[in-house]
C-alpha positions in Angstrom: 41.8 57.3 76.4 45.4 58.3 76.4 47.4 60.3 73.9 48.7 58.3 71.0 52.1 59.9 71.0 54.9 58.7 73.3 55.1 60.7 76.5 57.5 63.6 76.7 57.7 62.9 80.4 59.1 59.9 82.3 57.9 56.5 81.3 54.3 55.8 82.3 53.2 59.4 82.4 51.0 59.0 79.3 49.3 56.1 81.0 48.5 58.4 83.9 46.7 60.9 81.6 43.2 59.6 82.5 44.1 60.2 86.2 45.0 63.8 85.3 41.6 64.4 83.6 39.8 62.7 86.5 41.6 65.0 88.9 40.4 68.0 87.0 36.8 66.7 86.9 36.7 66.1 90.6 38.1 69.5 91.6 35.8 71.3 89.2 32.8 69.2 90.3 33.5 70.3 93.9 33.2 73.9 92.8 30.1 73.1 90.7 28.3 71.4 93.5 29.1 74.2 96.0 28.0 76.8 93.4 24.6 75.2 92.8 23.9 74.4 96.4 24.9 77.8 97.7 22.8 79.5 95.0 19.7 77.4 95.8 20.2 77.8 99.6 20.3 81.6 99.5 17.1 81.7 97.4 15.5 79.2 99.7 16.3 81.4 102.7 14.7 84.4 101.0 17.7 86.3 99.9 17.3 88.3 96.7 18.5 87.2 93.2 21.2 89.8 93.4 22.8 87.7 96.2 23.0 84.8 93.8 24.8 87.0 91.3 27.3 88.2 93.9 28.0 84.6 95.0 28.4 83.5 91.4 31.0 86.3 90.8 33.0 85.2 93.8 33.9 81.9 92.1 35.6 84.0 89.4 37.1 86.6 91.7 39.5 84.2 93.5 41.1 83.0 90.2 41.8 86.6 89.3 43.9 87.0 92.4 45.5 83.6 92.4 46.1 82.7 88.7 49.6 84.2 88.3 50.8 82.8 91.6 49.4 79.4 90.6 51.3 79.5 87.3 54.6 80.2 89.1 53.9 77.5 91.6 53.3 74.9 88.9 56.5 75.9 87.0 58.5 75.5 90.2 57.0 72.4 91.8 55.2 70.5 89.0 51.8 68.8 89.4 51.3 67.4 92.9 51.9 70.4 95.2 49.5 72.8 93.4 46.8 70.0 93.0 47.2 69.1 96.7 46.7 72.8 97.7 43.7 73.0 95.4 42.2 69.9 97.0 42.7 71.3 100.5 41.1 74.6 99.4 38.1 72.8 97.9 37.7 70.6 101.0 37.8 73.7 103.3 35.4 75.5 101.1 32.8 72.7 101.2 33.3 72.3 104.9 32.8 76.0 105.6 29.7 75.9 103.4 28.3 73.1 105.6 29.1 75.1 108.7 27.4 78.1 107.1 24.2 76.1 106.6 24.3 75.2 110.3 24.9 78.8 111.4 22.7 80.3 108.7 25.6 82.6 107.7 25.7 84.3 104.3 29.2 85.6 105.1 30.6 82.0 105.5 28.9 81.0 102.2 30.8 83.8 100.5 34.1 82.6 102.0 33.3 79.0 100.8 32.6 80.4 97.2 36.0 82.1 97.2 37.8 79.0 98.4 36.2 76.7 95.9 36.8 79.1 93.0 40.5 79.5 94.1 40.8 75.7 94.3 40.0 75.4 90.6 42.4 78.2 89.8 45.4 76.6 91.6 44.7 73.0 90.4 43.6 73.7 86.9 46.8 75.6 85.9 49.0 72.7 87.2 46.7 70.1 85.4 46.9 72.0 82.1 50.6 72.3 82.4 51.0 68.6 83.2 48.8 67.6 80.3 51.0 69.6 77.9 54.1 67.8 79.2 52.6 64.4 78.3 52.9 64.9 74.5 55.7 65.1 72.0 54.2 66.9 69.0 51.7 69.7 68.2 48.9 67.4 67.0 49.0 65.6 70.3 48.6 69.0 72.1 45.3 69.6 70.3 44.1 66.1 71.3 45.2 66.4 74.9 43.7 69.8 75.4 40.4 68.7 73.9 40.2 66.1 76.7 41.2 68.8 79.2 38.4 71.0 77.9 35.9 68.2 78.3 36.7 67.8 82.0 34.9 71.0 83.2 32.1 70.3 80.6 31.6 66.8 82.1 31.6 68.2 85.7 29.2 71.0 84.8 26.8 68.4 83.2 26.9 65.8 86.0 27.7 67.7 89.3 24.6 70.0 89.3 22.3 67.1 88.6 23.7 65.1 91.5 23.5 68.2 93.8 19.9 68.8 92.8 18.9 65.2 93.4 20.6 65.2 96.8 18.9 68.6 97.7 15.5 67.3 96.7 15.7 64.0 98.4 18.1 64.5 101.3 18.6 68.2 101.9 21.2 70.9 101.3 23.7 69.5 103.8 24.0 66.2 101.9 24.7 68.0 98.7 27.6 69.7 100.4 28.8 66.4 101.9 29.3 65.4 98.2 31.4 68.6 97.8 33.5 67.6 100.8 34.2 64.1 99.4 35.1 65.3 95.9 38.5 66.9 96.8 39.6 63.6 98.4 38.8 61.8 95.1 40.8 64.5 93.2 43.8 63.8 95.4 43.4 60.1 95.1 43.5 60.5 91.3 46.5 62.8 91.5 48.5 60.2 93.4 48.2 58.0 90.4 50.3 60.5 88.3 54.0 59.7 88.5 56.1 62.2 90.5 59.2 63.6 88.8 61.3 66.7 88.9 59.8 69.3 86.6 61.8 70.2 83.5 61.3 73.8 84.4 62.9 73.3 87.8 66.2 72.4 86.1 66.1 75.8 84.4 65.0 77.7 87.5 67.5 80.6 87.1 65.8 81.4 83.7 62.4 81.6 85.3 62.8 84.6 87.6 60.9 87.2 85.7 57.3 88.1 86.5 54.5 86.6 84.4 53.7 90.0 83.0 57.0 89.9 81.2 55.6 87.3 78.9 53.4 89.9 77.4 56.4 91.3 75.6 55.9 88.4 73.2 53.4 89.7 70.5 52.3 86.1 69.7 51.1 85.6 73.3 49.4 89.0 73.4 47.5 88.4 70.2 46.5 84.9 71.5 45.2 86.3 74.7 43.1 88.9 72.8 41.5 86.0 70.8 40.9 84.0 74.0 39.3 86.9 75.9 37.1 87.9 73.0 35.8 84.4 72.4 35.2 83.9 76.2 33.2 87.1 76.2 31.1 85.8 73.3 30.3 82.7 75.5 29.2 85.1 78.3 27.2 87.2 75.9 25.3 84.2 74.6 24.5 83.0 78.2 23.3 86.5 79.1 21.2 87.1 76.0 19.4 83.7 75.5 17.0 84.1 78.5 16.3 87.7 77.5 15.6 87.0 73.8 13.8 83.8 74.7 11.5 85.7 77.1 10.9 88.4 74.5 10.0 85.8 71.9 7.6 84.1 74.3 9.6 80.9 74.7 8.8 78.7 77.7 11.4 78.0 80.4 12.0 74.5 79.0 12.4 76.0 75.5 15.1 78.4 76.8 16.7 75.4 78.5 16.8 73.5 75.2 18.5 76.5 73.5 21.2 76.6 76.2 21.5 72.9 76.2 22.0 72.7 72.4 24.9 75.2 72.8 26.6 73.0 75.5 26.0 69.8 73.6 27.6 71.3 70.4 30.6 72.6 72.4 31.2 69.1 73.8 30.8 67.3 70.5 33.2 69.6 68.7 35.8 68.9 71.4 35.3 65.1 70.9 35.8 65.7 67.2 39.1 67.4 67.8 40.2 64.4 69.9 39.4 62.1 67.0 40.9 64.3 64.1 43.5 66.4 65.9 46.2 65.4 63.4 44.2 67.0 60.6 43.5 70.3 62.4 45.6 73.4 62.0 45.3 75.5 65.1 45.2 78.9 63.7 43.1 78.1 60.7 40.6 76.5 63.1 40.7 79.6 65.3 40.1 81.9 62.4 37.3 79.8 61.1 35.7 79.7 64.5 35.9 83.5 64.8 34.2 84.0 61.4 31.4 81.5 62.1 30.8 83.1 65.5 30.7 86.6 64.0 28.1 85.6 61.5 25.8 83.9 64.0 26.1 86.7 66.5 24.9 89.2 63.8 21.8 87.2 62.8 21.0 85.5 66.1 18.2 87.9 67.2 16.2 87.2 64.1 16.4 83.4 64.2 12.8 82.0 64.3 11.3 80.3 67.3 12.8 77.6 69.5 14.1 75.5 66.7 15.9 78.5 65.0 17.6 79.5 68.2 18.6 75.9 68.9 20.3 75.7 65.5 22.0 79.0 65.9 23.1 78.1 69.5 24.5 74.8 68.3 26.5 76.4 65.5 27.8 79.1 67.9 28.6 76.3 70.5 30.7 74.4 67.9 32.6 77.6 67.1 33.3 78.7 70.7 33.8 75.1 71.9 36.7 74.6 69.5 38.6 77.7 70.9 39.9 76.4 74.2 41.8 73.3 72.9 43.3 75.4 70.1 44.3 78.3 72.4 45.9 75.9 74.9 47.8 74.0 72.2 49.0 77.2 70.6 50.0 78.7 73.9 52.3 75.8 74.6 54.0 76.4 71.3 54.6 80.2 71.6 55.9 80.3 75.2 59.1 78.9 76.7 58.7 75.4 78.2 59.9 76.6 81.6 57.2 79.3 81.7 54.1 77.4 80.6 52.6 77.6 84.1 52.9 81.4 84.1 51.4 81.7 80.6 48.5 79.5 81.7 48.0 81.7 84.7 47.9 84.8 82.6 45.3 83.2 80.4 43.2 82.2 83.4 43.5 85.7 84.8 42.3 87.3 81.6 39.4 84.8 81.1 38.1 85.2 84.7 38.5 89.0 84.6 36.2 89.0 81.5 33.8 86.6 83.2 33.4 89.1 86.2 33.3 92.3 84.2 31.5 91.4 80.9 28.0 90.3 82.3 27.7 93.6 84.2 28.6 95.5 81.0 26.1 93.4 79.0 23.3 94.2 81.4 24.0 97.9 81.2 24.2 97.9 77.4 21.0 95.8 77.0 19.1 98.1 79.4 20.3 101.3 77.6 19.6 100.0 74.1 18.1 96.7 72.9 18.3 93.2 74.5 20.5 91.7 71.7 22.9 94.6 71.6 25.6 92.6 73.5 25.7 90.1 70.6 26.3 92.9 68.0 29.0 94.4 70.3 30.8 91.0 70.4 30.4 90.5 66.6 32.2 93.9 66.1 34.9 93.0 68.6 35.5 89.7 66.7 36.8 91.7 63.8 39.8 92.7 66.0 40.1 89.1 67.2 40.3 87.9 63.6 43.1 90.4 63.0 44.9 89.2 66.2 44.5 85.5 65.1 46.4 86.3 61.9 49.3 87.7 63.9 50.0 84.5 65.9 52.9 82.5 64.4 53.4 78.9 65.4 56.9 78.4 66.8 58.6 76.8 69.7 60.8 79.2 71.6 
């Protein structure tokens, strides 16, 4: 499953593409295993649900602080140094979580969550940058970043199941042992990617400005607005489904089916982009996704029963699932080649900032008004995102 176009990097780099994706899956799976195990452990020890919320937010807090630095690190040193650092952070996080179980320490669990979240931030920026270097034309960017988007989806589907089975049959400690092993697998996969001097390194004198300077480019600003708004729609759906499902009298399994239909549709649309990337126009796809998402968010609360919510979630999942490959492909076209890492860091900072802030805002809004108000709020914000999407020209600086 390698890109069809010749590599833009040294010979053999495109053949290493599966190893790049496997590296991302392993690093992300370490975080997913630690997240599930830590959440279940604190509940098992009698801590309140609010503790789980705090721990979940810590996984997004670390990327907020590290994303810009990770982007500059990737631009300066390429693939292996950031991925190695991410693997070390993930390994340390899982080990500290193991020690926390032994000492019954909630504080150490919190440190482990921060480290594993930071590991993904550092490694993912370098992986996304490396993937972009492995192509030679825009249609290949869409195909490559669809595979990149599938990596976290795959780890989110498999890692929690493996962690749950280990917890049920062997205990919490063995689930975290899996978390300890996964960073080693990530580094083993990373070693299969050829080492070479980054193109950006040859232009180092040009890359001395801070990442915030990139926001002078209107195209990047508008693209980040689209990315943040669509990411917030994802969070709004995750927040509202249990609330609406409970209000409609759906069972827990029914609510799970609704959430599962969303995830399955998001995965399928990314596979479709892989297959038909050469026929997809990035900005037309983004504008279509925004329009579809807007329509579904407006009517979602009135969809009938489990089947209706599953259909609505699947359509919304297809719209939102198409966003990340298109945003990443467009980002590589509207930013200078020697600053792709910084641009990716800015995107990660914005996305994780929304992930931390928006759920709290959704909770306050739903409490003060009606449960499905967050969906209407996001539908109105998508009007601005649609305007921003029309302001993004495709060009290669």
